[in-house]
C-alpha atoms as an extended CHARMM CRD file, in Angstrom:
* protein
*
        87  EXT
         1         1  MET       CA              0.0000000000        0.0000000000        0.0000000000  PROA      1               0.0000000000
         2         2  LEU       CA              2.8480000000        2.3370000000        0.8840000000  PROA      2               0.0000000000
         3         3  LEU       CA              4.6080000000        1.6080000000       -2.4150000000  PROA      3               0.0000000000
         4         4  LEU       CA              1.3960000000        2.2580000000       -4.3320000000  PROA      4               0.0000000000
         5         5  ARG       CA              0.8670000000        5.4970000000       -2.4310000000  PROA      5               0.0000000000
         6         6  ASN       CA              4.4630000000        6.6370000000       -3.1760000000  PROA      6               0.0000000000
         7         7  GLU       CA              4.0910000000        5.7140000000       -6.8380000000  PROA      7               0.0000000000
         8         8  MET       CA              0.8080000000        7.6130000000       -7.1310000000  PROA      8               0.0000000000
         9         9  GLU       CA              2.3940000000       10.6080000000       -5.3660000000  PROA      9               0.0000000000
        10        10  LYS       CA              5.2750000000       10.5880000000       -7.8690000000  PROA      10              0.0000000000
        11        11  LYS       CA              2.8080000000       10.4320000000      -10.7720000000  PROA      11              0.0000000000
        12        12  ARG       CA              0.8060000000       13.2870000000       -9.2890000000  PROA      12              0.0000000000
        13        13  LYS       CA              3.9220000000       15.4220000000       -8.8440000000  PROA      13              0.0000000000
        14        14  ALA       CA              5.0570000000       14.6170000000      -12.3940000000  PROA      14              0.0000000000
        15        15  GLU       CA              1.6170000000       15.5450000000      -13.7530000000  PROA      15              0.0000000000
        16        16  ILE       CA              1.6130000000       18.7940000000      -11.7700000000  PROA      16              0.0000000000
        17        17  ALA       CA              5.1110000000       19.6320000000      -13.0580000000  PROA      17              0.0000000000
        18        18  ARG       CA              4.0230000000       18.9240000000      -16.6500000000  PROA      18              0.0000000000
        19        19  ILE       CA              0.9240000000       21.0950000000      -16.2930000000  PROA      19              0.0000000000
        20        20  GLU       CA              2.8980000000       23.9300000000      -14.6910000000  PROA      20              0.0000000000
        21        21  ALA       CA              5.5270000000       23.7720000000      -17.4410000000  PROA      21              0.0000000000
        22        22  LYS       CA              2.7810000000       23.9260000000      -20.0670000000  PROA      22              0.0000000000
        23        23  LYS       CA              1.1350000000       26.8460000000      -18.2410000000  PROA      23              0.0000000000
        24        24  ASN       CA              4.4460000000       28.7320000000      -17.9290000000  PROA      24              0.0000000000
        25        25  TYR       CA              5.1770000000       28.1810000000      -21.6280000000  PROA      25              0.0000000000
        26        26  ALA       CA              1.7090000000       29.4740000000      -22.5720000000  PROA      26              0.0000000000
        27        27  ILE       CA              2.1650000000       32.5450000000      -20.3620000000  PROA      27              0.0000000000
        28        28  LYS       CA              5.6130000000       33.2150000000      -21.8630000000  PROA      28              0.0000000000
        29        29  GLU       CA              4.2670000000       32.8200000000      -25.4060000000  PROA      29              0.0000000000
        30        30  LEU       CA              1.2970000000       35.0990000000      -24.7310000000  PROA      30              0.0000000000
        31        31  THR       CA              3.4900000000       37.7310000000      -23.0810000000  PROA      31              0.0000000000
        32        32  SER       CA              5.8120000000       37.6560000000      -26.0760000000  PROA      32              0.0000000000
        33        33  LYS       CA              2.9260000000       38.0830000000      -28.5320000000  PROA      33              0.0000000000
        34        34  HSD       CA              1.4840000000       40.9590000000      -26.5330000000  PROA      34              0.0000000000
        35        35  SER       CA              4.8920000000       42.6470000000      -26.3120000000  PROA      35              0.0000000000
        36        36  ASN       CA              5.3200000000       42.4160000000      -30.0740000000  PROA      36              0.0000000000
        37        37  LYS       CA              1.8350000000       43.7650000000      -30.7430000000  PROA      37              0.0000000000
        38        38  TYR       CA              2.3680000000       46.5790000000      -28.2350000000  PROA      38              0.0000000000
        39        39  ALA       CA              5.6360000000       47.5240000000      -29.9480000000  PROA      39              0.0000000000
        40        40  ASP       CA              3.8960000000       47.5230000000      -33.3330000000  PROA      40              0.0000000000
        41        41  ILE       CA              1.0630000000       49.7140000000      -32.0470000000  PROA      41              0.0000000000
        42        42  LYS       CA              3.5150000000       52.0670000000      -30.3460000000  PROA      42              0.0000000000
        43        43  GLU       CA              5.5380000000       52.3790000000      -33.5660000000  PROA      43              0.0000000000
        44        44  TYR       CA              2.3670000000       52.9820000000      -35.6090000000  PROA      44              0.0000000000
        45        45  TYR       CA              1.1340000000       55.8100000000      -33.3970000000  PROA      45              0.0000000000
        46        46  SER       CA              4.6310000000       57.2570000000      -33.0540000000  PROA      46              0.0000000000
        47        47  GLU       CA              4.8560000000       57.4310000000      -36.8430000000  PROA      47              0.0000000000
        48        48  ILE       CA              1.4670000000       59.1590000000      -37.0170000000  PROA      48              0.0000000000
        49        49  THR       CA              2.5310000000       61.6390000000      -34.3410000000  PROA      49              0.0000000000
        50        50  ASN       CA              5.7870000000       62.4380000000      -36.1350000000  PROA      50              0.0000000000
        51        51  THR       CA              3.9590000000       62.8840000000      -39.4300000000  PROA      51              0.0000000000
        52        52  ASN       CA              1.4220000000       65.1890000000      -37.7990000000  PROA      52              0.0000000000
        53        53  LEU       CA              4.1840000000       67.2350000000      -36.1670000000  PROA      53              0.0000000000
        54        54  ASP       CA              5.8970000000       67.6010000000      -39.5420000000  PROA      54              0.0000000000
        55        55  ILE       CA              2.6260000000       68.7590000000      -41.1120000000  PROA      55              0.0000000000
        56        56  ILE       CA              2.0590000000       71.2580000000      -38.2900000000  PROA      56              0.0000000000
        57        57  LYS       CA              5.5820000000       72.6280000000      -38.7260000000  PROA      57              0.0000000000
        58        58  GLN       CA              5.0740000000       72.9590000000      -42.4720000000  PROA      58              0.0000000000
        59        59  LEU       CA              1.7270000000       74.7040000000      -41.9640000000  PROA      59              0.0000000000
        60        60  LYS       CA              3.2900000000       77.1250000000      -39.4690000000  PROA      60              0.0000000000
        61        61  ASP       CA              5.9880000000       77.9680000000      -42.0130000000  PROA      61              0.0000000000
        62        62  ASP       CA              3.3420000000       78.4430000000      -44.6970000000  PROA      62              0.0000000000
        63        63  LEU       CA              1.3610000000       80.6980000000      -42.3650000000  PROA      63              0.0000000000
        64        64  ALA       CA              4.4630000000       82.7680000000      -41.5810000000  PROA      64              0.0000000000
        65        65  ASP       CA              5.1410000000       83.1300000000      -45.3150000000  PROA      65              0.0000000000
        66        66  ALA       CA              1.5240000000       84.1030000000      -45.9560000000  PROA      66              0.0000000000
        67        67  ASN       CA              1.6870000000       86.7020000000      -43.1630000000  PROA      67              0.0000000000
        68        68  GLN       CA              4.8770000000       88.1700000000      -44.6190000000  PROA      68              0.0000000000
        69        69  GLN       CA              3.2870000000       88.2820000000      -48.0540000000  PROA      69              0.0000000000
        70        70  ASP       CA              0.2080000000       89.9350000000      -46.5480000000  PROA      70              0.0000000000
        71        71  LYS       CA              2.3420000000       92.6020000000      -44.8290000000  PROA      71              0.0000000000
        72        72  LYS       CA              4.2030000000       93.2050000000      -48.0640000000  PROA      72              0.0000000000
        73        73  THR       CA              0.9170000000       93.5440000000      -49.9550000000  PROA      73              0.0000000000
        74        74  GLN       CA             -0.4470000000       95.9000000000      -47.2900000000  PROA      74              0.0000000000
        75        75  LYS       CA              2.6450000000       98.1140000000      -47.5990000000  PROA      75              0.0000000000
        76        76  GLU       CA              2.2910000000       98.1880000000      -51.3670000000  PROA      76              0.0000000000
        77        77  LYS       CA             -1.3820000000       99.0460000000      -50.9950000000  PROA      77              0.0000000000
        78        78  ILE       CA             -0.5770000000      101.9400000000      -48.6470000000  PROA      78              0.0000000000
        79        79  LYS       CA              2.0940000000      103.2230000000      -51.0460000000  PROA      79              0.0000000000
        80        80  GLN       CA             -0.3570000000      103.0030000000      -53.9290000000  PROA      80              0.0000000000
        81        81  GLU       CA             -3.0640000000      104.8210000000      -51.9390000000  PROA      81              0.0000000000
        82        82  GLU       CA             -0.5820000000      107.5660000000      -51.0290000000  PROA      82              0.0000000000
        83        83  SER       CA              0.4780000000      107.8050000000      -54.6620000000  PROA      83              0.0000000000
        84        84  ASN       CA             -3.1440000000      108.0360000000      -55.7750000000  PROA      84              0.0000000000
        85        85  ALA       CA             -3.8760000000      110.6880000000      -53.1390000000  PROA      85              0.0000000000
        86        86  ARG       CA             -1.0210000000      112.8760000000      -54.4450000000  PROA      86              0.0000000000
        87        87  VAL       CA             -2.2780000000      112.8030000000      -57.9480000000  PROA      87              0.0000000000
């Protein structure tokens, strides 16, 4: 009876070890997949953010150029009005 009990205990421990190893492998695999997907998502949104920042910078430059052109046009308009007033 004691031998049978010891044998069954060894089988139970071996089964528990096998199940735990399988569980640990599944957890490791799942963690790895999630890490890869998280890195992909992070890269995707980082790329979008960088693109948007580049667009914003370009639009700011365009706005500055438009403002300079507007000031230049306003000065020319004032000169023309003064010229017309003299005549």
